[in-house]
N, CA, C and O atoms as a Maestro MAE file, in Angstrom:
{
 s_m_m2io_version
 :::
 2.0.0
}

f_m_ct {
 s_m_title
 :::
 protein
 m_atom[252] {
  # First column is atom index #
  i_m_mmod_type
  r_m_x_coord
  r_m_y_coord
  r_m_z_coord
  i_m_residue_number
  s_m_chain_name
  s_m_pdb_residue_name
  s_m_pdb_atom_name
  i_m_atomic_number
  :::
  1 25 0.848 -1.188 0.000 1 A "MET " " N  " 7
  2 3 0.000 0.000 0.000 1 A "MET " " CA " 6
  3 2 0.886 1.241 0.000 1 A "MET " " C  " 6
  4 15 1.825 1.346 0.790 1 A "MET " " O  " 8
  5 25 0.588 2.154 -0.870 2 A "SER " " N  " 7
  6 3 1.389 3.366 -1.008 2 A "SER " " CA " 6
  7 2 0.987 4.407 0.033 2 A "SER " " C  " 6
  8 15 -0.188 4.544 0.372 2 A "SER " " O  " 8
  9 25 1.974 5.132 0.529 3 A "SER " " N  " 7
  10 3 1.679 6.197 1.481 3 A "SER " " CA " 6
  11 2 1.583 7.550 0.783 3 A "SER " " C  " 6
  12 15 1.393 8.572 1.443 3 A "SER " " O  " 8
  13 25 1.713 7.569 -0.545 4 A "PHE " " N  " 7
  14 3 1.627 8.817 -1.307 4 A "PHE " " CA " 6
  15 2 0.202 9.364 -1.271 4 A "PHE " " C  " 6
  16 15 -0.767 8.640 -1.500 4 A "PHE " " O  " 8
  17 25 0.102 10.646 -0.982 5 A "ARG " " N  " 7
  18 3 -1.188 11.330 -1.065 5 A "ARG " " CA " 6
  19 2 -0.987 12.592 -1.881 5 A "ARG " " C  " 6
  20 15 -0.033 13.340 -1.664 5 A "ARG " " O  " 8
  21 25 -1.884 12.822 -2.814 6 A "SER " " N  " 7
  22 3 -1.779 13.998 -3.667 6 A "SER " " CA " 6
  23 2 -2.053 15.252 -2.850 6 A "SER " " C  " 6
  24 15 -2.607 15.169 -1.754 6 A "SER " " O  " 8
  25 25 -1.670 16.413 -3.372 7 A "PRO " " N  " 7
  26 3 -1.979 17.668 -2.673 7 A "PRO " " CA " 6
  27 2 -3.481 17.846 -2.445 7 A "PRO " " C  " 6
  28 15 -3.886 18.424 -1.436 7 A "PRO " " O  " 8
  29 25 -4.304 17.359 -3.364 8 A "PHE " " N  " 7
  30 3 -5.753 17.487 -3.220 8 A "PHE " " CA " 6
  31 2 -6.278 16.596 -2.099 8 A "PHE " " C  " 6
  32 15 -7.191 16.990 -1.374 8 A "PHE " " O  " 8
  33 25 -5.713 15.402 -1.950 9 A "GLU " " N  " 7
  34 3 -6.094 14.518 -0.854 9 A "GLU " " CA " 6
  35 2 -5.672 15.112 0.488 9 A "GLU " " C  " 6
  36 15 -6.412 15.021 1.468 9 A "GLU " " O  " 8
  37 25 -4.501 15.714 0.536 10 A "ARG " " N  " 7
  38 3 -4.036 16.332 1.786 10 A "ARG " " CA " 6
  39 2 -4.912 17.534 2.154 10 A "ARG " " C  " 6
  40 15 -5.197 17.744 3.333 10 A "ARG " " O  " 8
  41 25 -5.343 18.323 1.167 11 A "LEU " " N  " 7
  42 3 -6.219 19.467 1.449 11 A "LEU " " CA " 6
  43 2 -7.573 18.991 1.960 11 A "LEU " " C  " 6
  44 15 -8.111 19.569 2.904 11 A "LEU " " O  " 8
  45 25 -8.128 17.957 1.358 12 A "ARG " " N  " 7
  46 3 -9.403 17.416 1.834 12 A "ARG " " CA " 6
  47 2 -9.260 16.923 3.271 12 A "ARG " " C  " 6
  48 15 -10.148 17.156 4.091 12 A "ARG " " O  " 8
  49 25 -8.165 16.250 3.588 13 A "ALA " " N  " 7
  50 3 -7.935 15.777 4.953 13 A "ALA " " CA " 6
  51 2 -7.874 16.948 5.926 13 A "ALA " " C  " 6
  52 15 -8.375 16.851 7.046 13 A "ALA " " O  " 8
  53 25 -7.265 18.050 5.506 14 A "LYS " " N  " 7
  54 3 -7.198 19.246 6.363 14 A "LYS " " CA " 6
  55 2 -8.594 19.807 6.618 14 A "LYS " " C  " 6
  56 15 -8.922 20.161 7.750 14 A "LYS " " O  " 8
  57 25 -9.417 19.889 5.573 15 A "PHE " " N  " 7
  58 3 -10.798 20.348 5.749 15 A "PHE " " CA " 6
  59 2 -11.547 19.398 6.690 15 A "PHE " " C  " 6
  60 15 -12.257 19.850 7.589 15 A "PHE " " O  " 8
  61 25 -11.390 18.085 6.487 16 A "ASP " " N  " 7
  62 3 -12.080 17.108 7.327 16 A "ASP " " CA " 6
  63 2 -11.679 17.210 8.793 16 A "ASP " " C  " 6
  64 15 -12.495 16.951 9.676 16 A "ASP " " O  " 8
  65 25 -10.445 17.581 9.058 17 A "GLU " " N  " 7
  66 3 -9.964 17.685 10.438 17 A "GLU " " CA " 6
  67 2 -10.418 18.964 11.126 17 A "GLU " " C  " 6
  68 15 -10.632 18.965 12.338 17 A "GLU " " O  " 8
  69 25 -10.569 20.058 10.374 18 A "SER " " N  " 7
  70 3 -10.750 21.340 11.045 18 A "SER " " CA " 6
  71 2 -11.999 22.126 10.675 18 A "SER " " C  " 6
  72 15 -12.346 23.068 11.387 18 A "SER " " O  " 8
  73 25 -12.679 21.786 9.605 19 A "GLU " " N  " 7
  74 3 -13.763 22.652 9.146 19 A "GLU " " CA " 6
  75 2 -15.069 21.893 8.959 19 A "GLU " " C  " 6
  76 15 -15.609 21.846 7.854 19 A "GLU " " O  " 8
  77 25 -15.577 21.299 10.031 20 A "LEU " " N  " 7
  78 3 -16.819 20.547 9.957 20 A "LEU " " CA " 6
  79 2 -17.952 21.217 10.732 20 A "LEU " " C  " 6
  80 15 -18.943 20.571 11.072 20 A "LEU " " O  " 8
  81 25 -17.806 22.501 11.007 21 A "LYS " " N  " 7
  82 3 -18.856 23.254 11.690 21 A "LYS " " CA " 6
  83 2 -19.646 24.033 10.649 21 A "LYS " " C  " 6
  84 15 -19.073 24.758 9.835 21 A "LYS " " O  " 8
  85 25 -20.952 23.878 10.682 22 A "CYS " " N  " 7
  86 3 -21.814 24.557 9.724 22 A "CYS " " CA " 6
  87 2 -21.821 26.058 10.003 22 A "CYS " " C  " 6
  88 15 -22.117 26.471 11.124 22 A "CYS " " O  " 8
  89 25 -21.502 26.878 9.006 23 A "PRO " " N  " 7
  90 3 -21.518 28.324 9.222 23 A "PRO " " CA " 6
  91 2 -22.928 28.895 9.335 23 A "PRO " " C  " 6
  92 15 -23.106 29.998 9.850 23 A "PRO " " O  " 8
  93 25 -23.931 28.160 8.861 24 A "ALA " " N  " 7
  94 3 -25.305 28.659 8.899 24 A "ALA " " CA " 6
  95 2 -25.995 28.407 10.245 24 A "ALA " " C  " 6
  96 15 -26.631 29.306 10.794 24 A "ALA " " O  " 8
  97 25 -25.868 27.175 10.779 25 A "CYS " " N  " 7
  98 3 -26.600 26.847 12.006 25 A "CYS " " CA " 6
  99 2 -25.694 26.509 13.189 25 A "CYS " " C  " 6
  100 15 -26.164 26.402 14.321 25 A "CYS " " O  " 8
  101 25 -24.377 26.340 12.926 26 A "GLY " " N  " 7
  102 3 -23.437 26.061 14.002 26 A "GLY " " CA " 6
  103 2 -23.292 24.595 14.373 26 A "GLY " " C  " 6
  104 15 -22.533 24.265 15.285 26 A "GLY " " O  " 8
  105 25 -24.003 23.709 13.686 27 A "TYR " " N  " 7
  106 3 -23.917 22.274 13.983 27 A "TYR " " CA " 6
  107 2 -22.507 21.762 13.704 27 A "TYR " " C  " 6
  108 15 -21.927 22.075 12.664 27 A "TYR " " O  " 8
  109 25 -21.960 20.982 14.623 28 A "MET " " N  " 7
  110 3 -20.640 20.392 14.460 28 A "MET " " CA " 6
  111 2 -20.808 18.946 14.018 28 A "MET " " C  " 6
  112 15 -21.261 18.110 14.799 28 A "MET " " O  " 8
  113 25 -20.452 18.647 12.793 29 A "ASP " " N  " 7
  114 3 -20.628 17.321 12.208 29 A "ASP " " CA " 6
  115 2 -19.363 16.495 12.413 29 A "ASP " " C  " 6
  116 15 -18.448 16.541 11.590 29 A "ASP " " O  " 8
  117 25 -19.311 15.751 13.495 30 A "THR " " N  " 7
  118 3 -18.113 14.980 13.812 30 A "THR " " CA " 6
  119 2 -17.976 13.719 12.967 30 A "THR " " C  " 6
  120 15 -16.892 13.138 12.914 30 A "THR " " O  " 8
  121 25 -19.046 13.280 12.306 31 A "ASP " " N  " 7
  122 3 -18.994 12.073 11.480 31 A "ASP " " CA " 6
  123 2 -18.943 12.376 9.992 31 A "ASP " " C  " 6
  124 15 -18.804 11.462 9.180 31 A "ASP " " O  " 8
  125 25 -19.051 13.629 9.630 32 A "GLY " " N  " 7
  126 3 -19.122 13.994 8.217 32 A "GLY " " CA " 6
  127 2 -17.782 14.258 7.588 32 A "GLY " " C  " 6
  128 15 -16.737 13.949 8.160 32 A "GLY " " O  " 8
  129 25 -17.820 14.824 6.422 33 A "GLY " " N  " 7
  130 3 -16.605 15.167 5.709 33 A "GLY " " CA " 6
  131 2 -16.928 15.974 4.460 33 A "GLY " " C  " 6
  132 15 -18.091 16.170 4.108 33 A "GLY " " O  " 8
  133 25 -15.911 16.418 3.826 34 A "TRP " " N  " 7
  134 3 -16.038 17.211 2.610 34 A "TRP " " CA " 6
  135 2 -16.070 16.281 1.401 34 A "TRP " " C  " 6
  136 15 -15.320 15.308 1.334 34 A "TRP " " O  " 8
  137 25 -16.947 16.591 0.445 35 A "ARG " " N  " 7
  138 3 -16.978 15.860 -0.819 35 A "ARG " " CA " 6
  139 2 -16.100 16.597 -1.817 35 A "ARG " " C  " 6
  140 15 -15.997 17.823 -1.780 35 A "ARG " " O  " 8
  141 25 -15.475 15.851 -2.698 36 A "VAL " " N  " 7
  142 3 -14.580 16.433 -3.689 36 A "VAL " " CA " 6
  143 2 -15.055 16.041 -5.075 36 A "VAL " " C  " 6
  144 15 -15.365 14.877 -5.332 36 A "VAL " " O  " 8
  145 25 -15.109 17.028 -5.971 37 A "SER " " N  " 7
  146 3 -15.411 16.740 -7.368 37 A "SER " " CA " 6
  147 2 -14.491 17.587 -8.234 37 A "SER " " C  " 6
  148 15 -13.985 18.624 -7.806 37 A "SER " " O  " 8
  149 25 -14.288 17.129 -9.446 38 A "THR " " N  " 7
  150 3 -13.421 17.861 -10.355 38 A "THR " " CA " 6
  151 2 -14.048 17.901 -11.739 38 A "THR " " C  " 6
  152 15 -14.775 16.993 -12.142 38 A "THR " " O  " 8
  153 25 -13.751 18.967 -12.450 39 A "SER " " N  " 7
  154 3 -14.251 19.109 -13.817 39 A "SER " " CA " 6
  155 2 -13.156 19.727 -14.679 39 A "SER " " C  " 6
  156 15 -13.280 20.856 -15.152 39 A "SER " " O  " 8
  157 25 -12.111 18.984 -14.868 40 A "GLY " " N  " 7
  158 3 -11.013 19.475 -15.700 40 A "GLY " " CA " 6
  159 2 -10.132 20.466 -14.971 40 A "GLY " " C  " 6
  160 15 -9.198 20.067 -14.276 40 A "GLY " " O  " 8
  161 25 -10.412 21.754 -15.118 41 A "SER " " N  " 7
  162 3 -9.555 22.777 -14.534 41 A "SER " " CA " 6
  163 2 -10.032 23.274 -13.171 41 A "SER " " C  " 6
  164 15 -9.478 24.238 -12.643 41 A "SER " " O  " 8
  165 25 -11.038 22.641 -12.601 42 A "ARG " " N  " 7
  166 3 -11.558 23.048 -11.290 42 A "ARG " " CA " 6
  167 2 -11.651 21.852 -10.349 42 A "ARG " " C  " 6
  168 15 -12.030 20.750 -10.745 42 A "ARG " " O  " 8
  169 25 -11.295 22.101 -9.097 43 A "VAL " " N  " 7
  170 3 -11.480 21.108 -8.038 43 A "VAL " " CA " 6
  171 2 -12.377 21.765 -7.004 43 A "VAL " " C  " 6
  172 15 -12.053 22.827 -6.473 43 A "VAL " " O  " 8
  173 25 -13.510 21.125 -6.721 44 A "GLN " " N  " 7
  174 3 -14.496 21.709 -5.820 44 A "GLN " " CA " 6
  175 2 -14.668 20.825 -4.589 44 A "GLN " " C  " 6
  176 15 -14.879 19.617 -4.696 44 A "GLN " " O  " 8
  177 25 -14.573 21.453 -3.416 45 A "TYR " " N  " 7
  178 3 -14.776 20.792 -2.126 45 A "TYR " " CA " 6
  179 2 -16.099 21.309 -1.565 45 A "TYR " " C  " 6
  180 15 -16.324 22.519 -1.529 45 A "TYR " " O  " 8
  181 25 -16.984 20.394 -1.125 46 A "GLN " " N  " 7
  182 3 -18.272 20.809 -0.567 46 A "GLN " " CA " 6
  183 2 -18.539 20.106 0.755 46 A "GLN " " C  " 6
  184 15 -18.287 18.912 0.919 46 A "GLN " " O  " 8
  185 25 -19.058 20.891 1.689 47 A "PHE " " N  " 7
  186 3 -19.536 20.360 2.957 47 A "PHE " " CA " 6
  187 2 -21.032 20.646 3.008 47 A "PHE " " C  " 6
  188 15 -21.448 21.798 2.883 47 A "PHE " " O  " 8
  189 25 -21.844 19.604 3.192 48 A "ILE " " N  " 7
  190 3 -23.298 19.763 3.273 48 A "ILE " " CA " 6
  191 2 -23.726 19.426 4.691 48 A "ILE " " C  " 6
  192 15 -23.515 18.310 5.164 48 A "ILE " " O  " 8
  193 25 -24.324 20.390 5.362 49 A "CYS " " N  " 7
  194 3 -24.758 20.214 6.745 49 A "CYS " " CA " 6
  195 2 -25.912 19.209 6.799 49 A "CYS " " C  " 6
  196 15 -26.911 19.381 6.100 49 A "CYS " " O  " 8
  197 25 -25.784 18.163 7.622 50 A "PRO " " N  " 7
  198 3 -26.863 17.179 7.720 50 A "PRO " " CA " 6
  199 2 -28.094 17.708 8.471 50 A "PRO " " C  " 6
  200 15 -29.164 17.103 8.402 50 A "PRO " " O  " 8
  201 25 -27.950 18.818 9.180 51 A "THR " " N  " 7
  202 3 -29.063 19.366 9.952 51 A "THR " " CA " 6
  203 2 -29.897 20.360 9.144 51 A "THR " " C  " 6
  204 15 -31.110 20.196 9.017 51 A "THR " " O  " 8
  205 25 -29.247 21.388 8.600 52 A "CYS " " N  " 7
  206 3 -29.997 22.436 7.885 52 A "CYS " " CA " 6
  207 2 -29.791 22.392 6.372 52 A "CYS " " C  " 6
  208 15 -30.415 23.161 5.641 52 A "CYS " " O  " 8
  209 25 -28.923 21.500 5.898 53 A "HIS " " N  " 7
  210 3 -28.642 21.296 4.474 53 A "HIS " " CA " 6
  211 2 -27.974 22.487 3.787 53 A "HIS " " C  " 6
  212 15 -28.011 22.599 2.562 53 A "HIS " " O  " 8
  213 25 -27.368 23.371 4.572 54 A "ALA " " N  " 7
  214 3 -26.582 24.468 3.990 54 A "ALA " " CA " 6
  215 2 -25.349 23.865 3.320 54 A "ALA " " C  " 6
  216 15 -24.837 22.834 3.755 54 A "ALA " " O  " 8
  217 25 -24.886 24.510 2.271 55 A "ILE " " N  " 7
  218 3 -23.732 24.009 1.524 55 A "ILE " " CA " 6
  219 2 -22.599 25.021 1.600 55 A "ILE " " C  " 6
  220 15 -22.765 26.191 1.255 55 A "ILE " " O  " 8
  221 25 -21.447 24.550 2.057 56 A "GLU " " N  " 7
  222 3 -20.215 25.347 2.102 56 A "GLU " " CA " 6
  223 2 -19.349 24.841 0.951 56 A "GLU " " C  " 6
  224 15 -19.096 23.640 0.856 56 A "GLU " " O  " 8
  225 25 -18.897 25.728 0.085 57 A "THR " " N  " 7
  226 3 -18.126 25.326 -1.091 57 A "THR " " CA " 6
  227 2 -16.798 26.056 -1.135 57 A "THR " " C  " 6
  228 15 -16.720 27.260 -0.891 57 A "THR " " O  " 8
  229 25 -15.764 25.309 -1.449 58 A "ARG " " N  " 7
  230 3 -14.426 25.869 -1.700 58 A "ARG " " CA " 6
  231 2 -14.018 25.368 -3.076 58 A "ARG " " C  " 6
  232 15 -14.206 24.194 -3.395 58 A "ARG " " O  " 8
  233 25 -13.467 26.243 -3.879 59 A "GLU " " N  " 7
  234 3 -13.087 25.844 -5.230 59 A "GLU " " CA " 6
  235 2 -11.688 26.276 -5.562 59 A "GLU " " C  " 6
  236 15 -11.273 27.385 -5.226 59 A "GLU " " O  " 8
  237 25 -10.956 25.401 -6.222 60 A "MET " " N  " 7
  238 3 -9.623 25.722 -6.697 60 A "MET " " CA " 6
  239 2 -9.661 25.646 -8.223 60 A "MET " " C  " 6
  240 15 -10.209 24.705 -8.796 60 A "MET " " O  " 8
  241 25 -9.080 26.634 -8.859 61 A "ARG " " N  " 7
  242 3 -8.991 26.615 -10.314 61 A "ARG " " CA " 6
  243 2 -7.550 26.359 -10.709 61 A "ARG " " C  " 6
  244 15 -6.623 26.988 -10.198 61 A "ARG " " O  " 8
  245 25 -7.384 25.435 -11.619 62 A "LEU " " N  " 7
  246 3 -6.056 25.072 -12.102 62 A "LEU " " CA " 6
  247 2 -5.843 25.706 -13.464 62 A "LEU " " C  " 6
  248 15 -6.716 25.661 -14.331 62 A "LEU " " O  " 8
  249 25 -4.694 26.285 -13.637 63 A "GLU " " N  " 7
  250 3 -4.412 26.916 -14.931 63 A "GLU " " CA " 6
  251 2 -3.240 26.267 -15.591 63 A "GLU " " C  " 6
  252 15 -2.853 26.664 -16.690 63 A "GLU " " O  " 8
  :::
 }
 m_bond[251] {
  # First column is bond index #
  i_m_from
  i_m_to
  i_m_order
  :::
  1 1 2 1
  2 2 3 1
  3 3 4 2
  4 3 5 1
  5 5 6 1
  6 6 7 1
  7 7 8 2
  8 7 9 1
  9 9 10 1
  10 10 11 1
  11 11 12 2
  12 11 13 1
  13 13 14 1
  14 14 15 1
  15 15 16 2
  16 15 17 1
  17 17 18 1
  18 18 19 1
  19 19 20 2
  20 19 21 1
  21 21 22 1
  22 22 23 1
  23 23 24 2
  24 23 25 1
  25 25 26 1
  26 26 27 1
  27 27 28 2
  28 27 29 1
  29 29 30 1
  30 30 31 1
  31 31 32 2
  32 31 33 1
  33 33 34 1
  34 34 35 1
  35 35 36 2
  36 35 37 1
  37 37 38 1
  38 38 39 1
  39 39 40 2
  40 39 41 1
  41 41 42 1
  42 42 43 1
  43 43 44 2
  44 43 45 1
  45 45 46 1
  46 46 47 1
  47 47 48 2
  48 47 49 1
  49 49 50 1
  50 50 51 1
  51 51 52 2
  52 51 53 1
  53 53 54 1
  54 54 55 1
  55 55 56 2
  56 55 57 1
  57 57 58 1
  58 58 59 1
  59 59 60 2
  60 59 61 1
  61 61 62 1
  62 62 63 1
  63 63 64 2
  64 63 65 1
  65 65 66 1
  66 66 67 1
  67 67 68 2
  68 67 69 1
  69 69 70 1
  70 70 71 1
  71 71 72 2
  72 71 73 1
  73 73 74 1
  74 74 75 1
  75 75 76 2
  76 75 77 1
  77 77 78 1
  78 78 79 1
  79 79 80 2
  80 79 81 1
  81 81 82 1
  82 82 83 1
  83 83 84 2
  84 83 85 1
  85 85 86 1
  86 86 87 1
  87 87 88 2
  88 87 89 1
  89 89 90 1
  90 90 91 1
  91 91 92 2
  92 91 93 1
  93 93 94 1
  94 94 95 1
  95 95 96 2
  96 95 97 1
  97 97 98 1
  98 98 99 1
  99 99 100 2
  100 99 101 1
  101 101 102 1
  102 102 103 1
  103 103 104 2
  104 103 105 1
  105 105 106 1
  106 106 107 1
  107 107 108 2
  108 107 109 1
  109 109 110 1
  110 110 111 1
  111 111 112 2
  112 111 113 1
  113 113 114 1
  114 114 115 1
  115 115 116 2
  116 115 117 1
  117 117 118 1
  118 118 119 1
  119 119 120 2
  120 119 121 1
  121 121 122 1
  122 122 123 1
  123 123 124 2
  124 123 125 1
  125 125 126 1
  126 126 127 1
  127 127 128 2
  128 127 129 1
  129 129 130 1
  130 130 131 1
  131 131 132 2
  132 131 133 1
  133 133 134 1
  134 134 135 1
  135 135 136 2
  136 135 137 1
  137 137 138 1
  138 138 139 1
  139 139 140 2
  140 139 141 1
  141 141 142 1
  142 142 143 1
  143 143 144 2
  144 143 145 1
  145 145 146 1
  146 146 147 1
  147 147 148 2
  148 147 149 1
  149 149 150 1
  150 150 151 1
  151 151 152 2
  152 151 153 1
  153 153 154 1
  154 154 155 1
  155 155 156 2
  156 155 157 1
  157 157 158 1
  158 158 159 1
  159 159 160 2
  160 159 161 1
  161 161 162 1
  162 162 163 1
  163 163 164 2
  164 163 165 1
  165 165 166 1
  166 166 167 1
  167 167 168 2
  168 167 169 1
  169 169 170 1
  170 170 171 1
  171 171 172 2
  172 171 173 1
  173 173 174 1
  174 174 175 1
  175 175 176 2
  176 175 177 1
  177 177 178 1
  178 178 179 1
  179 179 180 2
  180 179 181 1
  181 181 182 1
  182 182 183 1
  183 183 184 2
  184 183 185 1
  185 185 186 1
  186 186 187 1
  187 187 188 2
  188 187 189 1
  189 189 190 1
  190 190 191 1
  191 191 192 2
  192 191 193 1
  193 193 194 1
  194 194 195 1
  195 195 196 2
  196 195 197 1
  197 197 198 1
  198 198 199 1
  199 199 200 2
  200 199 201 1
  201 201 202 1
  202 202 203 1
  203 203 204 2
  204 203 205 1
  205 205 206 1
  206 206 207 1
  207 207 208 2
  208 207 209 1
  209 209 210 1
  210 210 211 1
  211 211 212 2
  212 211 213 1
  213 213 214 1
  214 214 215 1
  215 215 216 2
  216 215 217 1
  217 217 218 1
  218 218 219 1
  219 219 220 2
  220 219 221 1
  221 221 222 1
  222 222 223 1
  223 223 224 2
  224 223 225 1
  225 225 226 1
  226 226 227 1
  227 227 228 2
  228 227 229 1
  229 229 230 1
  230 230 231 1
  231 231 232 2
  232 231 233 1
  233 233 234 1
  234 234 235 1
  235 235 236 2
  236 235 237 1
  237 237 238 1
  238 238 239 1
  239 239 240 2
  240 239 241 1
  241 241 242 1
  242 242 243 1
  243 243 244 2
  244 243 245 1
  245 245 246 1
  246 246 247 1
  247 247 248 2
  248 247 249 1
  249 249 250 1
  250 250 251 1
  251 251 252 2
  :::
 }
}
């Protein structure tokens, strides 16, 4: 098993460790995590609050 993690995997892990509090209602989701999707030149990280369904989005654009 390889221990290599891409920069995108490391960033997602950082979000999962520190940013799981909903900015809309304040709920702390200790079991959740950020979803990652990509569309060519964009990498999008999303956190969806299980309580109020607010969506927090972070996006990186690659050039």
